[in-house]
C-alpha positions in Angstrom: 3.5 -19.6 22.0 4.8 -19.6 18.8 7.6 -17.4 18.4 9.7 -18.3 15.6 8.2 -17.4 11.6 8.6 -18.5 8.4 7.8 -15.6 5.4 7.6 -15.6 2.4 8.9 -13.2 -0.1 7.7 -12.6 -3.2 10.8 -10.2 -4.7 8.7 -8.6 -7.9 9.3 -6.3 -10.8 11.5 -3.3 -11.4 12.1 -1.5 -8.1 10.4 -4.5 -6.1 13.9 -6.6 -5.6 15.5 -2.5 -4.4 13.2 -1.7 -1.8 12.6 -5.5 0.0 16.3 -5.5 0.6 16.5 -2.9 3.3 12.9 -4.4 4.3 13.7 -8.0 5.0 17.5 -6.8 6.5 15.4 -4.3 8.9 13.1 -7.7 10.1 16.2 -9.3 10.7 17.6 -7.0 13.2 14.3 -6.1 14.7 13.6 -10.2 15.3 17.8 -10.4 16.5 16.8 -7.7 19.3 13.3 -8.7 19.9 14.0 -12.3 20.8 11.9 -13.9 17.9 12.6 -15.5 14.6 11.9 -14.3 11.3 12.8 -17.0 8.6 12.7 -15.7 4.5 11.9 -17.9 1.8 11.6 -17.0 -1.6 8.7 -17.2 -3.6 9.5 -16.3 -7.1 6.6 -15.1 -9.3 5.6 -11.5 -11.8 6.4 -10.3 -14.9 9.6 -11.1 -15.0 10.0 -14.6 -14.3 7.0 -14.4 -16.8 9.5 -13.3 -19.6 12.3 -15.2 -18.5 10.3 -18.9 -18.6 6.8 -18.6 -19.9 5.3 -18.9 -16.0 4.0 -16.4 -14.2 3.2 -18.1 -10.7 5.1 -21.2 -10.2 2.8 -24.2 -8.4 5.9 -24.1 -6.0 6.0 -20.5 -5.3 1.6 -20.9 -4.1 2.4 -23.7 -2.5 5.3 -21.7 -0.1 3.1 -18.9 -0.2 -0.1 -21.6 1.6 2.6 -22.6 3.6 4.1 -19.5 5.3 3.1 -17.6 8.0 3.1 -14.9 6.2 3.6 -13.2 2.7 5.8 -10.4 1.8 5.3 -9.1 -1.5 7.2 -6.2 -3.1 5.8 -4.0 -6.3 4.3 -6.4 -9.5 4.1 -5.9 -12.9 5.8 -4.6 -16.0 3.8 -2.7 -18.0 5.8 -4.5 -21.8 5.0 -7.9 -20.4 2.0 -9.0 -20.8 -0.4 -12.2 -21.4 -1.0 -13.4 -24.7 -5.0 -11.6 -24.3 -3.5 -8.1 -23.1 -3.8 -8.8 -19.5 -1.2 -7.4 -17.1 0.3 -10.4 -14.5 -0.5 -9.7 -11.4 0.5 -12.3 -8.4 -1.1 -10.1 -5.8 -4.7 -10.7 -7.2 -3.9 -14.5 -8.2 -2.8 -15.4 -4.1 -6.2 -13.0 -2.6 -8.6 -15.2 -4.8 -6.1 -18.3 -4.3 -5.9 -17.5 -0.4 -9.2 -15.9 0.0 -8.2 -12.8 1.2 -11.3 -11.1 1.1 -10.0 -7.7 3.5 -7.8 -5.5 1.7 -6.3 -3.1 4.5 -5.5 0.0 3.4 -4.3 2.9 6.3 -4.3 6.6 5.3 -2.1 8.3 7.5 -1.0 11.9 7.6 1.3 13.0 10.8 2.8 17.3 11.2 5.5 17.7 8.9 4.1 14.8 6.5 3.8 16.3 2.9 -0.5 16.7 1.9 -1.2 18.6 -0.8 -4.7 18.8 2.1 -4.8 22.3 4.0 -4.4 20.7 7.6 -4.2 23.2 10.1 -2.4 23.7 13.4 -0.5 20.3 13.8 -4.0 18.6 12.9 -3.8 14.6 12.0 -5.7 12.2 9.5 -5.9 8.5 10.9 -8.4 6.6 9.0 -8.3 2.8 7.6 -10.2 1.8 4.2 -10.7 -2.1 4.0 -11.5 -2.9 0.4 -13.1 -6.5 -0.5 -9.9 -7.9 -2.2 -11.3 -11.1 -4.1 -15.1 -10.2 -5.8 -17.5 -7.1 -6.7 -16.7 -5.4 -10.1 -12.8 -8.1 -9.9 -14.9 -10.7 -10.0 -14.4 -11.8 -14.4 -10.6 -11.0 -14.4 -10.2 -11.8 -17.4 -12.8 -13.2 -17.8 -15.0 -10.6 -19.3 -17.4 -10.9 -23.0 -16.3 -9.0 -25.3 -18.5 -8.5 -28.4 -18.3 -6.7 -31.5 -20.4 -4.0 -29.9 -20.2 -4.6 -26.1 -18.3 -6.1 -23.5 -20.0 -7.3 -20.1 -18.1 -7.4 -17.0 -20.0 -9.0 -13.3 -19.9 -7.9 -10.8 -20.6 -10.2 -7.8 -20.9 -9.9 -4.6 -21.5 -12.6 -2.2 -22.7 -13.4 1.7 -19.8 -16.1 2.2 -17.2 -13.2 1.3 -18.9 -9.9 3.0 -20.3 -11.6 6.4 -16.7 -12.1 7.2 -15.6 -8.5 5.8 -17.6 -6.3 8.1 -16.6 -8.7 10.8 -13.0 -8.1 10.6 -14.2 -3.9 9.7 -16.1 -3.8 13.1 -13.5 -6.0 14.9 -10.9 -3.0 13.7 -12.3 -0.3 14.9 -13.2 -2.0 18.8 -9.3 -2.5 18.9 -8.6 1.1 17.9 -10.9 2.2 19.9 -9.2 0.7 22.4 -5.2 1.8 21.7 -7.2 5.0 21.3 -6.8 5.3 17.9 -10.0 6.1 16.2 -13.5 6.7 18.0 -14.9 3.6 17.2 -17.2 3.8 13.5 -17.5 1.9 10.6 -18.3 4.0 7.2 -20.4 1.3 4.9 -18.8 3.0 1.7 -21.5 1.8 -0.9 -23.6 3.1 -4.6 -27.1 1.4 -2.6 -29.4 4.0 -4.6 -28.5 2.7 -7.6 -27.4 -0.7 -7.7 -29.5 -3.7 -6.1 -26.0 -5.8 -5.8 -24.8 -2.6 -3.3 -28.8 -2.8 -1.6 -28.2 -6.3 -0.1 -24.1 -5.2 0.8 -25.6 -2.6 2.2 -28.4 -4.8 4.1 -26.0 -7.2 5.6 -23.4 -4.1 6.8 -26.4 -2.8 8.6 -26.9 -6.3 9.9 -23.2 -6.5 11.4 -23.9 -3.3 12.9 -26.3 -4.5 15.3 -23.6 -7.0 16.5 -21.9 -3.8 17.8 -23.7 -1.0 19.6 -21.1 0.4 21.3 -19.5 1.2 17.8 -20.9 3.9 15.6 -22.0 2.6 12.2 -23.1 4.8 9.1 -23.1 4.8 5.4 -21.4 7.3 2.3 -22.1 6.8 -1.4 -19.1 6.2 -3.1 -19.0 9.5 -4.7 -19.5 11.3 -1.6 -17.0 9.3 0.4 -14.1 10.9 -2.9 -14.9 14.4 -1.6 -15.5 14.1 1.7 -11.7 12.2 2.0 -10.4 15.6 0.8 -13.1 18.3 2.4 -12.6 16.4 5.7 -10.8 13.2 5.9 -10.6 13.1 9.5 -14.2 12.5 10.2 -13.5 8.6 9.2 -12.4 5.9 11.5 -12.8 2.8 9.6 -14.0 2.6 5.7 -15.0 -0.1 4.1 -16.2 -1.1 0.9 -16.4 -2.7 -2.8 -13.2 -3.8 -4.7 -13.7 -1.5 -7.6 -14.7 1.1 -5.5 -11.7 0.1 -2.7 -9.3 0.0 -5.6 -10.3 3.7 -6.3 -10.0 5.0 -3.1 -7.2 4.1 -1.7 -4.7 5.9 -4.3 -6.8 8.9 -3.5 -6.1 7.9 0.4 -2.0 7.6 -1.1 -2.6 11.2 -2.4 -3.9 12.3 0.6 -0.3 11.1 2.2 1.9 12.9 -0.3 2.0 9.8 -3.0 2.5 6.0 -3.0 5.8 5.9 -1.6 3.6 6.2 1.8 1.4 4.3 1.0 1.1 0.7 2.8 -1.1 -2.3 2.6 -2.0 -5.6 3.5 -4.8 -7.9 2.3 -6.2 -10.8 4.9 -8.3 -13.4 5.2 -9.2 -15.9 8.1 -5.5 -18.2 7.6 -3.2 -16.4 5.3 -2.4 -12.7 4.7 -0.4 -10.4 2.4 1.4 -7.6 3.2 2.9 -5.3 0.0 3.3 -1.3 -0.8 0.7 0.1 -2.6 2.8 1.3 -5.7 4.3 -0.3 -8.7 7.3 -1.3 -10.3 8.6 1.9 -11.3 10.5 0.2 -14.3 11.5 3.6 -15.7 13.7 4.4 -12.2 14.9 0.4 -11.6 18.3 -0.1 -11.1 19.1 3.1 -10.6 19.1 2.8 -6.0 16.7 5.9 -6.2 13.1 4.1 -5.0 11.4 5.0 -1.6 11.4 2.0 0.3 8.9 3.5 3.4 5.7 1.7 2.1 7.7 -1.9 1.6 8.9 -1.0 5.6 5.5 0.7 6.5 3.9 -3.4 5.3 6.3 -4.7 7.1 5.3 -3.4 10.2 1.7 -4.1 9.8 3.0 -7.9 8.8 5.1 -8.3 12.1 2.0 -6.3 14.4 -0.7 -8.8 12.4 2.1 -11.7 13.8 1.9 -10.6 16.8 -1.3 -10.0 17.3 -2.5 -13.4 16.1 0.4 -15.4 17.7 0.4 -13.2 21.2 4.0 -11.7 20.3 4.2 -8.5 22.2 7.2 -7.4 20.8 6.8 -7.5 17.6 3.5 -5.2 18.2 6.0 -3.5 19.6 8.4 -3.4 16.9 5.9 -2.4 14.6 5.2 0.6 16.7 8.5 1.3 16.8 9.3 0.7 12.7 6.2 3.3 11.9 6.9 5.7 14.6 10.7 5.3 12.9 9.2 6.4 9.2 7.2 8.9 10.6 10.0 11.0 11.8 12.2 10.4 9.3 9.6 12.0 7.1 9.2 14.8 9.2 12.1 15.7 9.6 12.7 15.7 6.5 16.1 15.3 5.7 16.3 12.3 4.1 13.6 11.9 1.7 13.6 10.0 -2.2 12.7 11.8 -5.1 8.6 11.2 -4.7 9.2 13.1 -1.4 10.4 16.2 -2.5 14.2 15.1 -1.6 17.8 13.6 -3.2 18.3 11.0 -1.6 18.8 7.5 -2.6 17.5 4.1 -1.4 20.0 2.5 0.8 20.1 6.9 2.5 16.9 6.3 4.0 16.7 2.6 4.5 19.8 4.2 7.2 18.4 6.5 8.2 14.7 4.8 9.3 17.7 2.0 11.2 19.4 5.2 12.6 15.6 6.1 13.8 15.2 2.9 15.1 18.5 3.5 17.1 
């Protein structure tokens, strides 16, 4: 059984390095206590690296990502650093495409005591997962769209080669959530099949996969209705699966329900590789001030431990993932040590220390 793992670390831009440092420190402590090994290898990339070197994603960094057991990636991009065509520098998207990371996993959890704009009643909680296809859809022609004097075009692409494993992933996740008591065992296909033939094709493949899982409920929802229901009755969802652009938008809505992007972790998972990163941006306006919220980065690291532990049969890693999530939940629920985005005044180091205390 493998118990030592190589992690490629992309420090990111803006606040990226500030939230990565306490995260890897917590991971190292957990690994030492848990009897498994984590080796971190820095992989330079991003907007700041491009500004300094003219190269946004060095081949050596891509090679490190391919060779790693998992990839931990912090916030990327700077609004004032772009390619000559005006597009943003996004190594995270390059990784998704190069490593075929088709399943973008965005958990949405609201625990008692957690800040939320929703009017939840008496201890009511929300716990669902949005799975966003991350390699094609409306992002397929990213940077290659056609722009003419009087019109512009982008291509939405949906393929069987990506959609079928995406749906298998969604149903497998619903099964594991049901087995652990975390969900009822339901997958919702979010699309716009009433308007677009591509989404009718998407839905047909979903239904074909659903037929192989009679123990899991399957239904459909149009994306506009889903946005409404995520606000009106988010507890009705378990696992949702959708196209790239729809998932991009709905995942930010999910983060808003959780009280902000500072509590929103994510993973992009393929057949052989996985990237774990916070959903938020690089926040260059507060970079260097020591006030960034590290919780989404820490929760993304917990997702990495869970994925590695499940993939390689290391229960200690999965147990530590649960401990790390519980520690963050406890700090948020207590409300004593929170960063400004969550209504507090604590800094990055204080929050990381509070999570460490909660773990103990």
